[in-house]
C-alpha positions in Angstrom: 19.9 -22.5 27.3 21.1 -19.0 28.3 24.0 -19.3 25.9 21.8 -20.4 23.1 19.5 -17.4 23.7 22.5 -15.1 23.8 23.7 -16.5 20.4 20.2 -16.0 18.9 20.2 -12.5 20.3 23.6 -11.7 18.8 22.5 -13.1 15.4 19.4 -11.0 15.4 21.4 -7.9 16.3 23.8 -8.7 13.5 20.9 -9.1 11.1 19.5 -5.8 12.2 22.8 -4.1 11.7 23.1 -5.6 8.2 19.6 -4.3 7.3 19.9 -0.8 8.7 23.5 -0.6 7.6 22.7 -1.4 4.0 23.2 1.5 1.6 19.8 3.4 1.7 19.6 3.6 -2.1 20.3 -0.2 -2.5 17.7 -1.0 0.2 15.0 1.0 -1.6 15.8 -0.6 -5.0 15.8 -4.1 -3.6 12.5 -3.6 -1.7 11.0 -2.3 -4.9 12.1 -5.4 -6.8 10.8 -7.5 -3.9 7.4 -5.8 -4.4 7.5 -7.0 -8.0 8.2 -10.5 -6.9 5.7 -10.7 -4.0 2.9 -9.0 -6.0 3.1 -10.2 -9.6 2.5 -7.5 -12.2 0.1 -8.0 -15.1 -0.8 -11.2 -16.8 1.2 -13.7 -18.8 2.1 -11.1 -21.5 4.0 -9.0 -18.9 4.7 -11.1 -15.8 7.5 -13.5 -17.0 9.6 -10.6 -18.2 9.1 -8.7 -14.9 9.9 -11.8 -12.9 13.1 -12.4 -14.8 14.4 -8.9 -14.7 13.5 -8.3 -11.1 15.0 -11.6 -9.9 18.2 -11.0 -11.9 18.5 -7.4 -10.6 18.2 -8.6 -7.0 21.2 -10.9 -7.6 23.3 -8.5 -9.7 24.5 -5.2 -8.2 25.3 -3.9 -11.7 21.7 -4.5 -12.9 20.3 -3.2 -9.6 21.8 0.3 -10.2 21.5 0.4 -14.0 19.1 3.1 -15.3 18.4 0.7 -18.2 17.0 -1.9 -15.9 14.5 0.5 -14.4 13.6 2.0 -17.8 12.7 -1.5 -19.0 10.6 -2.0 -15.8 9.0 1.4 -16.6 8.0 0.2 -20.0 6.8 -3.2 -18.7 4.6 -1.6 -16.0 3.4 1.0 -18.6 2.5 -1.9 -21.0 0.5 -3.5 -18.2 -1.5 -0.2 -17.7 -2.2 -0.1 -21.5 -3.3 -3.8 -21.6 -5.7 -3.2 -18.7 -7.0 0.1 -19.9 -9.3 1.6 -18.8 -9.6 -0.6 -15.7 -6.0 -0.5 -14.4 -5.6 -0.3 -10.7 -4.5 3.0 -9.2 -1.2 1.6 -7.9 -0.4 0.3 -11.4 0.0 3.9 -12.6 2.0 4.8 -9.4 4.3 1.9 -9.9 5.0 2.9 -13.4 5.8 6.5 -12.3 8.0 5.2 -9.5 10.1 3.1 -11.9 10.5 6.1 -14.2 11.5 8.2 -11.2 14.2 5.6 -10.2 15.6 5.3 -13.8 15.9 9.1 -14.0 17.3 9.4 -10.5 20.1 6.9 -11.2 21.3 9.2 -14.0 21.8 12.1 -11.5 25.0 12.9 -9.6 23.1 12.4 -6.3 20.7 9.6 -7.1 19.5 9.2 -3.4 18.6 12.9 -3.1 16.8 12.8 -6.4 14.9 9.6 -5.5 14.0 11.1 -2.1 12.4 14.1 -3.8 10.6 11.8 -6.3 9.3 9.6 -3.5 8.1 12.5 -1.4 6.3 14.3 -4.2 4.7 11.1 -5.6 3.3 10.2 -2.2 2.1 13.8 -1.5 0.5 14.3 -4.9 -1.1 10.8 -4.9 -2.7 11.4 -1.5 -3.7 14.9 -2.4 -5.6 13.7 -5.5 -7.2 10.9 -3.5 -8.5 13.5 -1.0 -9.8 15.7 -3.7 -11.6 12.8 -5.3 -13.1 11.5 -2.1 -13.9 14.8 -0.5 -15.1 16.9 -3.4 -15.7 15.0 -6.6 -17.2 11.7 -5.5 -20.9 11.6 -4.8 -20.9 8.3 -2.9 -17.9 8.5 -0.6 -18.6 11.0 2.3 -22.1 9.5 2.9 -20.5 6.1 3.5 -22.0 4.4 0.4 -18.6 3.4 -1.0 -17.5 1.4 2.0 -21.0 0.0 2.7 -21.3 -1.5 -0.8 -17.6 -2.5 -1.1 -17.5 -4.4 2.2 -20.7 -6.3 1.3 -19.9 -7.1 -2.3 -16.1 -7.7 -2.4 -15.4 -11.1 -0.9 -12.0 -10.1 0.2 -13.6 -7.9 2.9 -16.0 -10.7 4.1 -14.0 -11.8 7.2 -13.4 -8.2 8.4 -17.1 -7.3 7.8 -18.2 -10.3 9.8 -15.8 -9.7 12.6 -16.2 -5.9 13.0 -19.6 -5.3 11.4 -21.6 -7.9 13.2 -22.8 -9.6 10.1 -23.3 -13.3 9.5 -22.3 -15.1 6.3 -26.0 -15.5 5.5 -26.5 -11.7 5.9 -23.6 -11.0 3.5 -25.0 -13.4 0.9 -28.4 -11.9 1.1 -27.0 -8.4 0.7 -24.9 -9.4 -2.3 -28.0 -10.9 -3.9 -29.9 -7.6 -3.3 -27.1 -5.5 -4.7 -26.7 -7.6 -7.7 -30.4 -7.3 -8.4 -29.8 -3.5 -8.2 -33.1 -2.5 -6.6 -31.9 0.9 -5.5 -33.7 4.2 -6.2 -33.0 6.5 -9.1 -29.9 8.2 -7.6 -28.4 4.9 -6.5 -28.1 5.9 -2.8 -30.8 3.9 -1.0 -30.8 0.1 -0.4 -33.9 -0.3 1.9 -33.8 -4.1 2.1 -30.1 -4.4 3.1 -29.2 -6.0 6.4 -27.0 -3.4 8.1 -26.4 -3.8 11.8 -25.5 -0.7 13.8 -21.9 -2.0 14.2 -21.6 -2.3 10.4 -22.9 1.2 9.8 -20.5 2.6 12.4 -17.6 0.6 10.9 -18.4 2.0 7.4 -18.5 5.6 8.8 -15.3 5.2 10.7 -13.5 3.7 7.7 -14.8 6.6 5.5 -13.6 9.4 7.7 -10.4 7.7 9.0 -9.3 7.1 5.4 -10.1 10.7 4.4 -8.4 12.3 7.4 -5.3 10.1 7.3 -4.9 10.6 3.6 -5.2 14.4 4.1 -2.6 14.2 6.8 -0.2 12.3 4.6 -0.7 14.8 1.7 0.0 17.8 4.0 3.0 16.3 5.6 4.7 15.2 2.4 3.9 18.3 0.4 4.8 20.8 3.2 7.6 22.8 1.6 9.7 23.7 4.7 11.3 21.7 7.4 9.3 21.7 10.6 6.6 19.8 12.6 4.8 18.6 9.5 8.0 17.2 7.8 9.1 15.5 11.0 5.7 13.7 11.3 5.5 12.5 7.7 7.1 9.1 8.3 4.9 8.2 11.3 1.7 9.4 9.5 2.4 7.3 6.5 3.2 4.2 8.5 0.1 4.7 10.6 -1.9 4.9 7.4 -0.4 1.7 6.0 -0.7 -0.2 9.3 -4.4 0.6 9.6 -5.5 0.6 5.9 -3.8 -2.6 4.7 -5.0 -4.6 7.7 -8.4 -4.3 5.9 -7.7 -3.4 2.3 -6.5 -6.4 0.3 -4.0 -4.5 -1.9 -0.6 -5.3 -0.3 1.3 -4.3 -3.4 0.0 -0.7 -3.0 1.1 -0.7 0.7 4.6 -2.0 -0.1 5.0 0.6 -2.8 4.1 3.4 -0.4 6.5 2.0 2.2 9.3 1.9 -0.3 8.7 5.5 -1.5 8.5 6.6 2.1 11.7 4.8 2.9 13.3 6.6 -0.1 12.7 10.0 1.3 13.8 9.1 4.8 17.1 10.7 5.8 19.9 8.0 5.9 20.9 8.9 9.4 17.4 8.1 10.9 18.1 4.4 11.4 15.2 4.0 13.8 12.7 5.3 11.3 14.2 3.1 8.6 13.8 0.1 10.9 10.1 1.0 11.4 9.6 1.2 7.6 11.1 -2.3 7.3 8.8 -3.5 10.1 5.8 -1.9 8.3 6.8 -3.8 5.1 6.8 -7.0 7.0 3.5 -6.1 8.7 1.8 -5.8 5.3 3.2 -9.2 4.4 1.6 -10.5 7.6 -1.7 -9.0 6.7 -1.5 -10.5 3.2 -0.5 -14.1 4.1 -2.3 -14.6 7.5 -6.2 -14.5 7.5 -6.2 -12.7 10.9 -9.9 -11.7 10.8 -10.9 -15.3 9.9 -8.9 -16.7 12.8 -10.4 -14.2 15.2 -13.9 -15.3 14.1 -13.0 -18.9 14.6 -11.5 -18.3 18.0 -14.3 -16.1 19.3 
């Protein structure tokens, strides 16, 4: 038994060395392609071409590092945005920009350095714009309305809302009925008949401010122009955001994209941080495939 455990240990160590020893650029490109395969892009007009090209590029090193490959993926992801206009998801735009950044970086003399800069700036600017929208431009975010309504109307949040917010399934159904009937006042901010336990209200407020503060922290750390404390913290702050946000938010594709861009700007010699990025990628997959909130409800 001890020998078998030692063999397993050695195999896991060898697997770990293979992963962290992979060329950093190749690792970023392969994880981006894996994102395409795990989270299908677009409908039948786009998806078959993305699947085919992403799958072939995973198998072919030549396709993997070809700027043409990533330019085609840029066009396909851009086509997806146009087809869904004006209701495209936020990360649909970011994915298109990222593919364009990869295709341009592969044309440079130092593609990894170029891609690292692209990844850092895309993350920083995306989070900065998110903070500006939530903190200054949106009328229904800081007061908690966004999370209150979203967690009651979007069925993907139902298990977490029941688990943390203290609501029953009947409460959620009644709230959805009320919101669909749209009985709010003129400014759309009051829902007097909604069933909102104190735990749910607290959950909505915590989610509101935690999201805003962590997004602001990511924006500052990734846009900070000089090396120092902020730059050293950027990886941990981003992974903390992903670990907490995508446990609740059902948008795994967005989380994987952020992890890949964060990994791209991580210095190659920081193998421990690269390992944490890989674990974060797997953690988001866990959130996506395992209904952890539902299981906790059943077991409680």
